[in-house]
mmCIF file as Biopython writes it, N, C-alpha, C and O atoms, coordinates in Angstrom:
data_model
#
loop_
_atom_site.group_PDB
_atom_site.id
_atom_site.type_symbol
_atom_site.label_atom_id
_atom_site.label_alt_id
_atom_site.label_comp_id
_atom_site.label_asym_id
_atom_site.label_entity_id
_atom_site.label_seq_id
_atom_site.pdbx_PDB_ins_code
_atom_site.Cartn_x
_atom_site.Cartn_y
_atom_site.Cartn_z
_atom_site.occupancy
_atom_site.B_iso_or_equiv
_atom_site.auth_seq_id
_atom_site.auth_asym_id
_atom_site.pdbx_PDB_model_num
ATOM 1   N N  . MET A ? 1  ? 9.059  66.512 21.520 1.0 0.0 1  A 1 
ATOM 2   C CA . MET A ? 1  ? 10.126 65.977 20.450 1.0 0.0 1  A 1 
ATOM 3   C C  . MET A ? 1  ? 10.063 64.460 21.124 1.0 0.0 1  A 1 
ATOM 4   O O  . MET A ? 1  ? 10.105 64.074 22.292 1.0 0.0 1  A 1 
ATOM 5   N N  . ASP A ? 2  ? 9.933  63.720 19.743 1.0 0.0 2  A 1 
ATOM 6   C CA . ASP A ? 2  ? 10.257 61.901 19.716 1.0 0.0 2  A 1 
ATOM 7   C C  . ASP A ? 2  ? 11.331 61.848 19.468 1.0 0.0 2  A 1 
ATOM 8   O O  . ASP A ? 2  ? 11.850 62.256 18.429 1.0 0.0 2  A 1 
ATOM 9   N N  . TRP A ? 3  ? 12.139 61.061 20.861 1.0 0.0 3  A 1 
ATOM 10  C CA . TRP A ? 3  ? 13.273 60.476 21.476 1.0 0.0 3  A 1 
ATOM 11  C C  . TRP A ? 3  ? 13.231 59.053 20.893 1.0 0.0 3  A 1 
ATOM 12  O O  . TRP A ? 3  ? 14.187 58.278 20.869 1.0 0.0 3  A 1 
ATOM 13  N N  . THR A ? 4  ? 12.370 58.887 20.567 1.0 0.0 4  A 1 
ATOM 14  C CA . THR A ? 4  ? 12.476 57.039 19.666 1.0 0.0 4  A 1 
ATOM 15  C C  . THR A ? 4  ? 13.558 56.633 18.751 1.0 0.0 4  A 1 
ATOM 16  O O  . THR A ? 4  ? 14.452 55.787 18.769 1.0 0.0 4  A 1 
ATOM 17  N N  . GLY A ? 5  ? 13.174 57.485 18.002 1.0 0.0 5  A 1 
ATOM 18  C CA . GLY A ? 5  ? 14.314 57.655 16.298 1.0 0.0 5  A 1 
ATOM 19  C C  . GLY A ? 5  ? 16.444 57.707 17.180 1.0 0.0 5  A 1 
ATOM 20  O O  . GLY A ? 5  ? 17.412 56.973 16.977 1.0 0.0 5  A 1 
ATOM 21  N N  . ILE A ? 6  ? 16.282 58.734 17.934 1.0 0.0 6  A 1 
ATOM 22  C CA . ILE A ? 6  ? 17.488 58.957 18.307 1.0 0.0 6  A 1 
ATOM 23  C C  . ILE A ? 6  ? 18.186 58.149 18.983 1.0 0.0 6  A 1 
ATOM 24  O O  . ILE A ? 6  ? 19.409 58.025 18.910 1.0 0.0 6  A 1 
ATOM 25  N N  . ILE A ? 7  ? 17.081 57.262 20.019 1.0 0.0 7  A 1 
ATOM 26  C CA . ILE A ? 7  ? 17.946 56.232 20.895 1.0 0.0 7  A 1 
ATOM 27  C C  . ILE A ? 7  ? 18.080 55.163 20.016 1.0 0.0 7  A 1 
ATOM 28  O O  . ILE A ? 7  ? 19.065 54.485 19.720 1.0 0.0 7  A 1 
ATOM 29  N N  . LEU A ? 8  ? 17.302 55.139 19.770 1.0 0.0 8  A 1 
ATOM 30  C CA . LEU A ? 8  ? 17.026 53.901 18.571 1.0 0.0 8  A 1 
ATOM 31  C C  . LEU A ? 8  ? 18.826 53.856 17.957 1.0 0.0 8  A 1 
ATOM 32  O O  . LEU A ? 8  ? 19.666 52.999 18.232 1.0 0.0 8  A 1 
ATOM 33  N N  . GLY A ? 9  ? 18.938 54.695 17.354 1.0 0.0 9  A 1 
ATOM 34  C CA . GLY A ? 9  ? 20.071 54.486 16.309 1.0 0.0 9  A 1 
ATOM 35  C C  . GLY A ? 9  ? 21.486 54.526 17.465 1.0 0.0 9  A 1 
ATOM 36  O O  . GLY A ? 9  ? 22.380 53.682 17.528 1.0 0.0 9  A 1 
ATOM 37  N N  . ALA A ? 10 ? 21.359 55.594 18.187 1.0 0.0 10 A 1 
ATOM 38  C CA . ALA A ? 10 ? 22.679 55.397 19.580 1.0 0.0 10 A 1 
ATOM 39  C C  . ALA A ? 10 ? 22.731 54.084 19.557 1.0 0.0 10 A 1 
ATOM 40  O O  . ALA A ? 10 ? 23.698 53.485 19.086 1.0 0.0 10 A 1 
ATOM 41  N N  . SER A ? 11 ? 21.468 53.367 20.174 1.0 0.0 11 A 1 
ATOM 42  C CA . SER A ? 11 ? 21.540 51.679 20.524 1.0 0.0 11 A 1 
ATOM 43  C C  . SER A ? 11 ? 21.728 51.004 19.375 1.0 0.0 11 A 1 
ATOM 44  O O  . SER A ? 11 ? 22.070 49.833 19.543 1.0 0.0 11 A 1 
ATOM 45  N N  . ALA A ? 12 ? 21.622 51.341 18.342 1.0 0.0 12 A 1 
ATOM 46  C CA . ALA A ? 12 ? 22.091 50.777 17.085 1.0 0.0 12 A 1 
ATOM 47  C C  . ALA A ? 12 ? 23.811 50.441 16.932 1.0 0.0 12 A 1 
ATOM 48  O O  . ALA A ? 12 ? 24.452 49.410 16.725 1.0 0.0 12 A 1 
ATOM 49  N N  . PHE A ? 13 ? 24.278 52.309 17.213 1.0 0.0 13 A 1 
ATOM 50  C CA . PHE A ? 13 ? 25.809 52.254 16.871 1.0 0.0 13 A 1 
ATOM 51  C C  . PHE A ? 13 ? 26.254 51.625 17.806 1.0 0.0 13 A 1 
ATOM 52  O O  . PHE A ? 13 ? 26.647 50.504 17.486 1.0 0.0 13 A 1 
ATOM 53  N N  . LEU A ? 14 ? 26.388 51.964 19.158 1.0 0.0 14 A 1 
ATOM 54  C CA . LEU A ? 14 ? 26.707 50.854 20.246 1.0 0.0 14 A 1 
ATOM 55  C C  . LEU A ? 14 ? 26.656 49.618 20.149 1.0 0.0 14 A 1 
ATOM 56  O O  . LEU A ? 14 ? 27.566 49.063 20.765 1.0 0.0 14 A 1 
ATOM 57  N N  . ILE A ? 15 ? 25.790 48.782 19.498 1.0 0.0 15 A 1 
ATOM 58  C CA . ILE A ? 15 ? 25.998 47.571 19.506 1.0 0.0 15 A 1 
ATOM 59  C C  . ILE A ? 15 ? 26.486 47.490 18.443 1.0 0.0 15 A 1 
ATOM 60  O O  . ILE A ? 15 ? 27.169 46.468 18.510 1.0 0.0 15 A 1 
ATOM 61  N N  . ILE A ? 16 ? 26.600 47.948 17.375 1.0 0.0 16 A 1 
ATOM 62  C CA . ILE A ? 16 ? 27.733 47.448 16.203 1.0 0.0 16 A 1 
ATOM 63  C C  . ILE A ? 16 ? 29.087 47.659 16.321 1.0 0.0 16 A 1 
ATOM 64  O O  . ILE A ? 16 ? 29.991 47.134 15.671 1.0 0.0 16 A 1 
ATOM 65  N N  . GLY A ? 17 ? 29.166 48.679 17.428 1.0 0.0 17 A 1 
ATOM 66  C CA . GLY A ? 17 ? 30.776 48.649 18.300 1.0 0.0 17 A 1 
ATOM 67  C C  . GLY A ? 17 ? 31.073 48.108 19.451 1.0 0.0 17 A 1 
ATOM 68  O O  . GLY A ? 17 ? 31.990 48.437 20.204 1.0 0.0 17 A 1 
ATOM 69  N N  . LEU A ? 18 ? 30.023 46.984 19.638 1.0 0.0 18 A 1 
ATOM 70  C CA . LEU A ? 18 ? 30.412 46.322 20.951 1.0 0.0 18 A 1 
ATOM 71  C C  . LEU A ? 18 ? 30.692 45.042 20.138 1.0 0.0 18 A 1 
ATOM 72  O O  . LEU A ? 18 ? 31.580 44.231 20.402 1.0 0.0 18 A 1 
ATOM 73  N N  . PHE A ? 19 ? 29.829 44.970 19.126 1.0 0.0 19 A 1 
ATOM 74  C CA . PHE A ? 19 ? 29.780 43.387 18.867 1.0 0.0 19 A 1 
ATOM 75  C C  . PHE A ? 19 ? 30.875 43.238 17.291 1.0 0.0 19 A 1 
ATOM 76  O O  . PHE A ? 19 ? 31.487 42.220 16.965 1.0 0.0 19 A 1 
ATOM 77  N N  . HIS A ? 20 ? 30.863 44.071 16.815 1.0 0.0 20 A 1 
ATOM 78  C CA . HIS A ? 20 ? 32.305 43.997 15.991 1.0 0.0 20 A 1 
ATOM 79  C C  . HIS A ? 20 ? 34.044 43.454 15.803 1.0 0.0 20 A 1 
ATOM 80  O O  . HIS A ? 20 ? 34.731 43.057 14.862 1.0 0.0 20 A 1 
ATOM 81  N N  . PRO A ? 21 ? 34.270 43.723 17.391 1.0 0.0 21 A 1 
ATOM 82  C CA . PRO A ? 21 ? 35.827 42.890 18.281 1.0 0.0 21 A 1 
ATOM 83  C C  . PRO A ? 21 ? 35.410 41.256 18.476 1.0 0.0 21 A 1 
ATOM 84  O O  . PRO A ? 21 ? 36.282 40.418 18.709 1.0 0.0 21 A 1 
ATOM 85  N N  . ILE A ? 22 ? 33.738 40.843 18.334 1.0 0.0 22 A 1 
ATOM 86  C CA . ILE A ? 22 ? 33.328 39.321 18.687 1.0 0.0 22 A 1 
ATOM 87  C C  . ILE A ? 22 ? 33.472 38.960 17.147 1.0 0.0 22 A 1 
ATOM 88  O O  . ILE A ? 22 ? 34.156 37.947 16.998 1.0 0.0 22 A 1 
ATOM 89  N N  . VAL A ? 23 ? 32.961 39.578 15.836 1.0 0.0 23 A 1 
ATOM 90  C CA . VAL A ? 23 ? 33.283 38.652 14.741 1.0 0.0 23 A 1 
ATOM 91  C C  . VAL A ? 23 ? 34.875 39.117 14.489 1.0 0.0 23 A 1 
ATOM 92  O O  . VAL A ? 23 ? 35.515 38.245 13.901 1.0 0.0 23 A 1 
ATOM 93  N N  . ILE A ? 24 ? 35.472 40.067 14.750 1.0 0.0 24 A 1 
ATOM 94  C CA . ILE A ? 24 ? 36.601 39.885 14.248 1.0 0.0 24 A 1 
ATOM 95  C C  . ILE A ? 24 ? 37.567 38.475 15.512 1.0 0.0 24 A 1 
ATOM 96  O O  . ILE A ? 24 ? 38.712 38.201 15.154 1.0 0.0 24 A 1 
ATOM 97  N N  . LYS A ? 25 ? 37.303 38.108 16.165 1.0 0.0 25 A 1 
ATOM 98  C CA . LYS A ? 25 ? 37.646 37.370 17.361 1.0 0.0 25 A 1 
ATOM 99  C C  . LYS A ? 25 ? 36.925 35.991 16.383 1.0 0.0 25 A 1 
ATOM 100 O O  . LYS A ? 25 ? 37.756 35.108 16.172 1.0 0.0 25 A 1 
ATOM 101 N N  . ALA A ? 26 ? 35.827 35.778 15.917 1.0 0.0 26 A 1 
ATOM 102 C CA . ALA A ? 26 ? 34.897 34.746 15.573 1.0 0.0 26 A 1 
ATOM 103 C C  . ALA A ? 26 ? 36.389 33.875 13.874 1.0 0.0 26 A 1 
ATOM 104 O O  . ALA A ? 26 ? 36.918 32.814 13.543 1.0 0.0 26 A 1 
ATOM 105 N N  . GLU A ? 27 ? 36.298 35.474 13.419 1.0 0.0 27 A 1 
ATOM 106 C CA . GLU A ? 27 ? 37.168 35.037 11.665 1.0 0.0 27 A 1 
ATOM 107 C C  . GLU A ? 27 ? 38.321 34.598 12.037 1.0 0.0 27 A 1 
ATOM 108 O O  . GLU A ? 27 ? 38.741 33.519 11.620 1.0 0.0 27 A 1 
ATOM 109 N N  . TYR A ? 28 ? 39.207 35.581 13.116 1.0 0.0 28 A 1 
ATOM 110 C CA . TYR A ? 28 ? 40.367 34.791 13.571 1.0 0.0 28 A 1 
ATOM 111 C C  . TYR A ? 28 ? 40.403 33.441 13.853 1.0 0.0 28 A 1 
ATOM 112 O O  . TYR A ? 28 ? 41.360 32.856 13.344 1.0 0.0 28 A 1 
ATOM 113 N N  . TYR A ? 29 ? 39.547 32.684 14.597 1.0 0.0 29 A 1 
ATOM 114 C CA . TYR A ? 29 ? 39.866 31.799 15.361 1.0 0.0 29 A 1 
ATOM 115 C C  . TYR A ? 29 ? 38.580 30.438 14.293 1.0 0.0 29 A 1 
ATOM 116 O O  . TYR A ? 29 ? 38.578 29.224 14.496 1.0 0.0 29 A 1 
ATOM 117 N N  . TRP A ? 30 ? 38.003 30.907 13.631 1.0 0.0 30 A 1 
ATOM 118 C CA . TRP A ? 30 ? 37.374 29.955 12.943 1.0 0.0 30 A 1 
ATOM 119 C C  . TRP A ? 30 ? 37.094 30.312 11.297 1.0 0.0 30 A 1 
ATOM 120 O O  . TRP A ? 30 ? 36.041 30.052 10.714 1.0 0.0 30 A 1 
ATOM 121 N N  . GLY A ? 31 ? 38.022 30.824 10.820 1.0 0.0 31 A 1 
ATOM 122 C CA . GLY A ? 31 ? 38.025 31.244 9.538  1.0 0.0 31 A 1 
ATOM 123 C C  . GLY A ? 31 ? 36.757 31.975 9.223  1.0 0.0 31 A 1 
ATOM 124 O O  . GLY A ? 31 ? 35.874 32.176 10.057 1.0 0.0 31 A 1 
ATOM 125 N N  . LYS A ? 32 ? 36.720 32.310 8.142  1.0 0.0 32 A 1 
ATOM 126 C CA . LYS A ? 32 ? 35.288 33.114 7.050  1.0 0.0 32 A 1 
ATOM 127 C C  . LYS A ? 32 ? 34.233 31.992 7.501  1.0 0.0 32 A 1 
ATOM 128 O O  . LYS A ? 32 ? 33.085 32.365 7.741  1.0 0.0 32 A 1 
ATOM 129 N N  . GLY A ? 33 ? 34.630 30.384 7.651  1.0 0.0 33 A 1 
ATOM 130 C CA . GLY A ? 33 ? 33.116 29.954 7.801  1.0 0.0 33 A 1 
ATOM 131 C C  . GLY A ? 33 ? 32.499 30.016 8.529  1.0 0.0 33 A 1 
ATOM 132 O O  . GLY A ? 33 ? 31.480 29.476 8.099  1.0 0.0 33 A 1 
ATOM 133 N N  . CYS A ? 34 ? 32.273 30.428 9.782  1.0 0.0 34 A 1 
ATOM 134 C CA . CYS A ? 34 ? 31.476 31.086 10.747 1.0 0.0 34 A 1 
ATOM 135 C C  . CYS A ? 34 ? 30.317 31.885 10.046 1.0 0.0 34 A 1 
ATOM 136 O O  . CYS A ? 34 ? 29.210 31.611 10.508 1.0 0.0 34 A 1 
ATOM 137 N N  . TRP A ? 35 ? 30.327 32.809 9.037  1.0 0.0 35 A 1 
ATOM 138 C CA . TRP A ? 35 ? 29.575 33.566 8.214  1.0 0.0 35 A 1 
ATOM 139 C C  . TRP A ? 35 ? 28.323 33.115 8.585  1.0 0.0 35 A 1 
ATOM 140 O O  . TRP A ? 35 ? 27.612 33.997 9.064  1.0 0.0 35 A 1 
ATOM 141 N N  . TRP A ? 36 ? 27.709 31.731 8.493  1.0 0.0 36 A 1 
ATOM 142 C CA . TRP A ? 36 ? 26.601 31.447 8.573  1.0 0.0 36 A 1 
ATOM 143 C C  . TRP A ? 36 ? 25.684 31.895 10.074 1.0 0.0 36 A 1 
ATOM 144 O O  . TRP A ? 36 ? 24.558 32.384 10.160 1.0 0.0 36 A 1 
ATOM 145 N N  . LEU A ? 37 ? 26.354 31.633 10.819 1.0 0.0 37 A 1 
ATOM 146 C CA . LEU A ? 37 ? 26.156 31.439 12.070 1.0 0.0 37 A 1 
ATOM 147 C C  . LEU A ? 37 ? 25.604 33.177 12.360 1.0 0.0 37 A 1 
ATOM 148 O O  . LEU A ? 37 ? 24.532 33.140 12.963 1.0 0.0 37 A 1 
ATOM 149 N N  . PHE A ? 38 ? 26.007 34.448 12.118 1.0 0.0 38 A 1 
ATOM 150 C CA . PHE A ? 38 ? 26.026 35.329 11.904 1.0 0.0 38 A 1 
ATOM 151 C C  . PHE A ? 38 ? 24.808 35.454 11.115 1.0 0.0 38 A 1 
ATOM 152 O O  . PHE A ? 38 ? 23.768 35.992 11.493 1.0 0.0 38 A 1 
ATOM 153 N N  . ALA A ? 39 ? 25.034 34.896 9.957  1.0 0.0 39 A 1 
ATOM 154 C CA . ALA A ? 39 ? 23.562 34.793 9.271  1.0 0.0 39 A 1 
ATOM 155 C C  . ALA A ? 39 ? 22.350 34.689 9.925  1.0 0.0 39 A 1 
ATOM 156 O O  . ALA A ? 39 ? 21.516 35.574 10.119 1.0 0.0 39 A 1 
ATOM 157 N N  . VAL A ? 40 ? 22.329 33.453 10.267 1.0 0.0 40 A 1 
ATOM 158 C CA . VAL A ? 40 ? 21.262 33.232 11.293 1.0 0.0 40 A 1 
ATOM 159 C C  . VAL A ? 40 ? 20.807 33.251 12.186 1.0 0.0 40 A 1 
ATOM 160 O O  . VAL A ? 40 ? 19.809 32.557 12.383 1.0 0.0 40 A 1 
ATOM 161 N N  . VAL A ? 41 ? 21.354 34.089 13.182 1.0 0.0 41 A 1 
ATOM 162 C CA . VAL A ? 41 ? 21.245 34.936 14.424 1.0 0.0 41 A 1 
ATOM 163 C C  . VAL A ? 41 ? 20.894 36.558 13.823 1.0 0.0 41 A 1 
ATOM 164 O O  . VAL A ? 41 ? 20.344 37.356 14.582 1.0 0.0 41 A 1 
ATOM 165 N N  . GLY A ? 42 ? 21.217 36.912 12.580 1.0 0.0 42 A 1 
ATOM 166 C CA . GLY A ? 42 ? 20.551 38.584 11.848 1.0 0.0 42 A 1 
ATOM 167 C C  . GLY A ? 42 ? 19.213 38.018 11.757 1.0 0.0 42 A 1 
ATOM 168 O O  . GLY A ? 42 ? 18.359 38.258 12.611 1.0 0.0 42 A 1 
ATOM 169 N N  . LEU A ? 43 ? 18.938 37.027 10.412 1.0 0.0 43 A 1 
ATOM 170 C CA . LEU A ? 43 ? 17.577 36.928 10.146 1.0 0.0 43 A 1 
ATOM 171 C C  . LEU A ? 43 ? 16.910 36.277 11.542 1.0 0.0 43 A 1 
ATOM 172 O O  . LEU A ? 43 ? 15.686 36.396 11.500 1.0 0.0 43 A 1 
ATOM 173 N N  . GLY A ? 44 ? 17.295 35.737 12.550 1.0 0.0 44 A 1 
ATOM 174 C CA . GLY A ? 44 ? 16.484 35.244 13.322 1.0 0.0 44 A 1 
ATOM 175 C C  . GLY A ? 44 ? 15.802 36.377 14.241 1.0 0.0 44 A 1 
ATOM 176 O O  . GLY A ? 44 ? 14.630 36.313 14.612 1.0 0.0 44 A 1 
ATOM 177 N N  . PHE A ? 45 ? 16.732 37.472 14.575 1.0 0.0 45 A 1 
ATOM 178 C CA . PHE A ? 45 ? 16.274 39.141 14.860 1.0 0.0 45 A 1 
ATOM 179 C C  . PHE A ? 45 ? 15.544 39.765 14.070 1.0 0.0 45 A 1 
ATOM 180 O O  . PHE A ? 45 ? 14.872 40.648 14.604 1.0 0.0 45 A 1 
ATOM 181 N N  . CYS A ? 46 ? 15.361 39.568 12.419 1.0 0.0 46 A 1 
ATOM 182 C CA . CYS A ? 46 ? 14.433 40.285 11.852 1.0 0.0 46 A 1 
ATOM 183 C C  . CYS A ? 46 ? 13.129 39.916 11.841 1.0 0.0 46 A 1 
ATOM 184 O O  . CYS A ? 46 ? 12.196 40.638 11.490 1.0 0.0 46 A 1 
ATOM 185 N N  . ILE A ? 47 ? 13.024 38.241 12.413 1.0 0.0 47 A 1 
ATOM 186 C CA . ILE A ? 47 ? 11.925 38.186 12.155 1.0 0.0 47 A 1 
ATOM 187 C C  . ILE A ? 47 ? 11.368 37.798 13.271 1.0 0.0 47 A 1 
ATOM 188 O O  . ILE A ? 47 ? 10.281 37.221 13.300 1.0 0.0 47 A 1 
ATOM 189 N N  . ALA A ? 48 ? 12.251 38.157 14.579 1.0 0.0 48 A 1 
ATOM 190 C CA . ALA A ? 48 ? 11.071 38.560 15.516 1.0 0.0 48 A 1 
ATOM 191 C C  . ALA A ? 48 ? 10.885 40.252 15.871 1.0 0.0 48 A 1 
ATOM 192 O O  . ALA A ? 48 ? 10.276 40.695 16.845 1.0 0.0 48 A 1 
ATOM 193 N N  . SER A ? 49 ? 11.308 40.748 15.221 1.0 0.0 49 A 1 
ATOM 194 C CA . SER A ? 49 ? 11.619 41.815 14.578 1.0 0.0 49 A 1 
ATOM 195 C C  . SER A ? 49 ? 9.589  41.993 14.152 1.0 0.0 49 A 1 
ATOM 196 O O  . SER A ? 49 ? 8.620  42.485 14.731 1.0 0.0 49 A 1 
ATOM 197 N N  . LEU A ? 50 ? 9.822  41.293 12.893 1.0 0.0 50 A 1 
ATOM 198 C CA . LEU A ? 50 ? 8.343  41.259 12.218 1.0 0.0 50 A 1 
ATOM 199 C C  . LEU A ? 50 ? 7.450  40.874 13.294 1.0 0.0 50 A 1 
ATOM 200 O O  . LEU A ? 50 ? 6.515  41.667 13.402 1.0 0.0 50 A 1 
ATOM 201 N N  . LEU A ? 51 ? 7.428  39.849 14.186 1.0 0.0 51 A 1 
ATOM 202 C CA . LEU A ? 51 ? 6.403  39.093 14.978 1.0 0.0 51 A 1 
ATOM 203 C C  . LEU A ? 51 ? 5.996  40.519 16.511 1.0 0.0 51 A 1 
ATOM 204 O O  . LEU A ? 51 ? 5.096  40.618 17.344 1.0 0.0 51 A 1 
ATOM 205 N N  . SER A ? 52 ? 6.751  41.024 16.304 1.0 0.0 52 A 1 
ATOM 206 C CA . SER A ? 52 ? 6.825  41.648 17.835 1.0 0.0 52 A 1 
ATOM 207 C C  . SER A ? 52 ? 6.011  43.124 17.370 1.0 0.0 52 A 1 
ATOM 208 O O  . SER A ? 52 ? 6.111  43.538 16.216 1.0 0.0 52 A 1 
ATOM 209 N N  . ASN A ? 53 ? 5.346  43.721 18.231 1.0 0.0 53 A 1 
ATOM 210 C CA . ASN A ? 53 ? 4.226  45.064 18.463 1.0 0.0 53 A 1 
ATOM 211 C C  . ASN A ? 53 ? 5.318  45.515 19.520 1.0 0.0 53 A 1 
ATOM 212 O O  . ASN A ? 53 ? 5.753  44.799 20.422 1.0 0.0 53 A 1 
ATOM 213 N N  . GLY A ? 54 ? 5.707  46.901 19.240 1.0 0.0 54 A 1 
ATOM 214 C CA . GLY A ? 54 ? 6.218  47.958 19.803 1.0 0.0 54 A 1 
ATOM 215 C C  . GLY A ? 54 ? 6.988  48.384 18.835 1.0 0.0 54 A 1 
ATOM 216 O O  . GLY A ? 54 ? 7.130  48.208 17.625 1.0 0.0 54 A 1 
ATOM 217 N N  . VAL A ? 55 ? 7.788  49.443 20.326 1.0 0.0 55 A 1 
ATOM 218 C CA . VAL A ? 55 ? 9.034  50.306 19.330 1.0 0.0 55 A 1 
ATOM 219 C C  . VAL A ? 55 ? 9.843  49.448 18.660 1.0 0.0 55 A 1 
ATOM 220 O O  . VAL A ? 55 ? 9.885  49.886 17.511 1.0 0.0 55 A 1 
ATOM 221 N N  . LEU A ? 56 ? 10.599 48.337 18.746 1.0 0.0 56 A 1 
ATOM 222 C CA . LEU A ? 56 ? 11.452 47.822 18.593 1.0 0.0 56 A 1 
ATOM 223 C C  . LEU A ? 56 ? 10.876 46.617 17.026 1.0 0.0 56 A 1 
ATOM 224 O O  . LEU A ? 56 ? 11.380 45.666 16.429 1.0 0.0 56 A 1 
ATOM 225 N N  . SER A ? 57 ? 9.628  47.379 16.944 1.0 0.0 57 A 1 
ATOM 226 C CA . SER A ? 57 ? 9.329  46.126 15.760 1.0 0.0 57 A 1 
ATOM 227 C C  . SER A ? 57 ? 9.705  46.464 14.486 1.0 0.0 57 A 1 
ATOM 228 O O  . SER A ? 57 ? 10.415 47.468 14.548 1.0 0.0 57 A 1 
ATOM 229 N N  . ALA A ? 58 ? 9.571  46.125 13.478 1.0 0.0 58 A 1 
ATOM 230 C CA . ALA A ? 58 ? 9.761  46.548 11.951 1.0 0.0 58 A 1 
ATOM 231 C C  . ALA A ? 58 ? 8.733  47.270 11.779 1.0 0.0 58 A 1 
ATOM 232 O O  . ALA A ? 58 ? 8.993  48.199 11.015 1.0 0.0 58 A 1 
ATOM 233 N N  . PHE A ? 59 ? 7.588  47.269 12.171 1.0 0.0 59 A 1 
ATOM 234 C CA . PHE A ? 59 ? 6.629  48.401 11.527 1.0 0.0 59 A 1 
ATOM 235 C C  . PHE A ? 59 ? 6.169  49.196 12.820 1.0 0.0 59 A 1 
ATOM 236 O O  . PHE A ? 59 ? 4.994  49.544 12.943 1.0 0.0 59 A 1 
ATOM 237 N N  . GLY A ? 60 ? 7.148  49.477 13.797 1.0 0.0 60 A 1 
ATOM 238 C CA . GLY A ? 60 ? 6.764  50.283 15.551 1.0 0.0 60 A 1 
ATOM 239 C C  . GLY A ? 60 ? 5.242  50.570 15.182 1.0 0.0 60 A 1 
ATOM 240 O O  . GLY A ? 60 ? 4.388  49.918 14.581 1.0 0.0 60 A 1 
ATOM 241 N N  . HIS A ? 61 ? 5.259  51.757 15.762 1.0 0.0 61 A 1 
ATOM 242 C CA . HIS A ? 61 ? 3.346  51.921 15.992 1.0 0.0 61 A 1 
ATOM 243 C C  . HIS A ? 61 ? 2.809  52.653 15.351 1.0 0.0 61 A 1 
ATOM 244 O O  . HIS A ? 61 ? 2.193  53.647 15.737 1.0 0.0 61 A 1 
ATOM 245 N N  . TYR A ? 62 ? 3.010  52.143 13.881 1.0 0.0 62 A 1 
ATOM 246 C CA . TYR A ? 62 ? 2.640  53.162 12.996 1.0 0.0 62 A 1 
ATOM 247 C C  . TYR A ? 62 ? 0.566  51.828 12.619 1.0 0.0 62 A 1 
ATOM 248 O O  . TYR A ? 62 ? -0.550 52.249 12.317 1.0 0.0 62 A 1 
ATOM 249 N N  . GLN A ? 63 ? 0.932  50.685 12.805 1.0 0.0 63 A 1 
ATOM 250 C CA . GLN A ? 63 ? -0.287 50.065 12.786 1.0 0.0 63 A 1 
ATOM 251 C C  . GLN A ? 63 ? -1.531 50.816 13.362 1.0 0.0 63 A 1 
ATOM 252 O O  . GLN A ? 63 ? -2.636 50.274 13.354 1.0 0.0 63 A 1 
#
């Protein structure tokens, strides 16, 4: 059995759960004007995923 999908899904769930309070605090202190910061960081991680080779890449081990 390949556990990669289950581990990545659980990791994503935990990361979302851990960073949600950070987003709430940022919106509380800075207002809605901080959305661009989270958007830039998210796009950066998407680009990093496209450029990497491995389990965490967007293409995975299908190449």
